[in-house]
C-alpha positions, 0 to 999 in steps of 0.5 A: 864301871862304878860299884857302890859297896852298899849296893853289893850288900844286897847280894853278899856280906862284904868285908868291913874294910873296903880297901881290903876288898878292893885289893882282893878283887884286883889280885883276881883280875878285877882291877879296882883303880880307885875308891871314891866317896859318895852320899851312899858310901864308898864306891869302887871304880872298876877298870874292866877287861872287855871279856868280863861282861858279867862284872857290868852288873852288881849281881855279877860283882856280888857273885864274884865276891861270894866266890872269893870269900866262900860266902852265901850269894843272894841272887835277885828273885823278882816278886812280880804280880802280873794281874793285868788283862791279856794284851791281844793287840800287841804284836812282835815280829822278829825278822832278823833272828840272827841279829836278835836271837831273843826278844821279850816284850810286855805291857804295863798300863796305868803308870804315873810318871814322877820322881823316883824314891830317894833310895833309888836316886842315891844308888843310881847317882852313886853308880854314875847315872842321872835320875830322870823319872821313875820309869826310865830310872827302873830300866837303868836300875835293873841294867846296873843290877842284873847287867841286862839293858832294857828300854821303855816305849810309850805304847801309844806312840807305837803305830799299830801297837806293833814291834818289828825287829828288822834290818834297816832300809838304806838311808832310813832316818831316826833321831836318837833320844840324845838328839843325834840324827842318824841315817841308817844302813841295811846292815844295822838292826832297828826296832820299828813299829808299823811305820818307822824305826823307833830305836837303834837296836841295842844302842839307843831309843828314838825320840818319837817313842820315848817316855814323857810326862804324859805317858800312861802305858808302857811297852817294856823291851828286854832282848839279847842282840848280837854283840858284833852287830851292836858294836858295828852299828855303834861305831858307824853311827857314832852313837853309844850308850851304857846299853851298847857298852853291855850288848857289845860285850855280851849279856846273858841270853837266858837272863832276859826274861828275869830282867823283864820280870824285875823291871815290871815289878819295880814299875808296878811298885814305883809308878803304880802300873798294872802288869799284863799277864801276857809275855811275848818271848820270841826265842826260836833257838835257845842259846845253850851253856858252853861245855869245855874239856878240862884235864886236872894234870894240864891245869897243874902244869899250866899254873905251875902249881900243885893243887888237888883235884878237889880244890880245882873242882871247888874253885870252879863250882864256887863260880857257878860252873858245873863239873863232870868227871868222866875219868880221873884224867878227863873232866868236862866243865859247863859255864853258865851263859852269863859267862860268855868269856869261858869257852876253852880249857885254858879259860877254865884253868884261868878261873882256877888260878884267879880263885887260888890267887895270882899273888900265891902262884909259886915263882918257878923257872921253866923246865926242859931244854930249849933249842937255838932259835932261828929265822924262818926261810921267808924272813931270811929271804926278806933280810937278803932282799933288804941287804941287796936293795940297800946295796943298790941305793934304795931306801927301805920304807914301811907303809901302812897295811890299811889304805884308802880304797879310792886311792887304790882304785885311782892307782889301778891296783885293786889287786896286785899285778902278779898275785893272785891272778883272776878272781881276786878282789880288794879286802875292804873292812866292814867298819873302818875307822875312817875312809883313809884306812878302809882297805887292806893293801892288795899290793905294796905299790899303792903305799910306795906311790903315796910315799912318793907323793909325800916326798915330792910335796916336801921337795925331794925329787930323787926317790928310790924306795923299796918295801917287803911285806904282806899283800892281802886279797879276797880270792874267788870264794871270799876268803882273804889270803896273804902273800909276801911281796917285794916292791920298789919305786925309782924316780929321778937320779941316784947321782944328782948330788955328785959334782959331775952327774950324768945327765942321762942318769935318771931312772928308766926301764933298763935301770929298774929292770937291772935293779930287779935282775941284780936282786934276783942274781943275789938271791940265786934265782936264774935269769928272768925272761921279759915279756911286754905288759898289758896292764892299766897301771903300767906304760904299755911300751916301757913295762914287762912281765918277768917270768921263769920257765914260763911262770910269772914272778914279777912285773917292772916298768913305768907307771902309766902316764894317765895313772901318774897324772891321776895321782898327781905324779910326774912321768918317769915313775918306775916301779916293780913288784915281785912274788916273794914267796915264789922267789923263795921257792926258786932261790938258791943261796947255797954259795960254794967256792970254786977255785979259778982254773989253772989254765989260760983263757981264750978271748974272742970278739964277735960282731953280729949284724942282725935286724934291729928288732932282734933281741940281744938276749936271744943272740947271747943265749945262742952263743952260750948254748953253742960254746957250752961248758967252755963259756965263762963270760959272754958280754955285749960291749958295743952296739952300732948303727949307721953307715956302712950298715943298711937301714934297719940293721944293727951291729952287736959286738960280744966279748967271749971268754972261753976256758976249760978246767982240765986243760988249755983249749986249742985254737981249732977247738975254740974255732969249732964252737964259734963256727957252730954258733955262727951257723945257728945265728945265720939260721935263726936270725939271718945274721951276718958277721963283721971283721 
């Protein structure tokens, strides 16, 4: 923002030294980055923060200086003489009041387009605006003066003499004044006439209705547009302007009519026009000033400053705020609508600090005592996960939280396989920076698969990666929710770089499942149950849901061959994803030392012959339950098929270690427990026993 110092003198008596004024403004949060010279005198280059929309106007800057120096402030007082006849043929319809809360239109007839006077050209050029003609220059001048963007339409080019403020229709075209061709979308606001759009609301006018040398009648627009709508439209269309820059930050909704009066006055003076007495002001729901609480003691505590109640009130009132003292301890402050940045108590306190002077605030150390910091339980879990998985040979990666929706859909992972269940949807951004980053990741797996793609393209064939972080999903009611997930991907062999690698060492379902089981064991989570998966992203015969007491906490398996091919990945990509927050609830890392028993152990081998469809885990569970508290270890050490076993049978050999903490077990005691185990295996699995 360029601020000619000479122009500021219309509003306040400025100090003689521009450098001193620049320093004072900078120390109150309005950074003057440079003082430039122009034909009209020194010009401040203000590096504006996004919240101070009021400083985008000469009047706003003058008001700030008047408050800082306690000098009289002279606001603009339009001297409009509206002597023209009523305009019954001009009509304004606001069909989207949520995006356009206020719209003011008036007609000026009989203007003569020509150059602006020298004083106006100098001021505009000093402020960085090129002079065009007297009518357009007036709209730019008032925008710089009062901060309210305006637009002048050639009334004869408006079909039916009508203005319709509405949402655009899909694909509706418009050519902006700068020549940009735009295809409009339904979430964009447009200014239309009786037939077509004539302006992109708050952003830029259209070529078909712009003022030309032949223009004689003007329809002057002044409006308040929803800042979010203007910002979204400007980004999606790639069109921006000084008007959109101001609307995005918030103009004064209650200053719209005054700006219209000021512009109409100048057009009548400089272009010879006659202003109609008809003013169309569509303002169905007036926007009221914000009222916020303020506690003087809180103000002093937050600023670390001993300042009296009178000084606090004086600083706020100098800025145009209204102070009401309900009690000595509780005040209320009302901020004018030209200060949309003031909404909460801390905002008002900041204004007191600015007026007092940041450079004058005392340097004090914080008081009180502080306890020792500590990690949250979730962060402790994540650190444990990192240690356990790196110990298994996986490398940690950090992928982007924003991904392309097209990639997520190609991976069949529009929601995480394990969370949040039915009704979840991907959370897509309304105005993404690009199509590559338009959706918040619902699962960590798509990002890991992109990392696999990247590594394969750069010649890496053995890829073992993991990540822990948030997934985001829009649940049934549309609310986005976040969940900590733990995911990994395995491809190739861990041992390919050693001199005698195992030819069968490539990742498979069992190595992926073993990785997850080792992780859960390290976290103190009980043994996981596995159940066959039915999910479009996973191979139906090489994948499993992982559950604890019937509750699903994860998934592990091979990427579906069709999905892998669609992502240009080879077969044999194994992945897993776990619900980190549920694991935190189930984990028990309160490790305690247990001294080894002083009594000898009893070792037994048991070869069980069952159908080859019987899961070994079921047999192990029966053995542990039958042996009971004496079971120190139950380990499968041999699997045999073939002669002399019948076809369809398998021999599973288990090594059992039994022992008691208080005595040496007798042979008959051990045999009694094993007999009970054999009987259960015969009954439940039809087992036979070898040897």
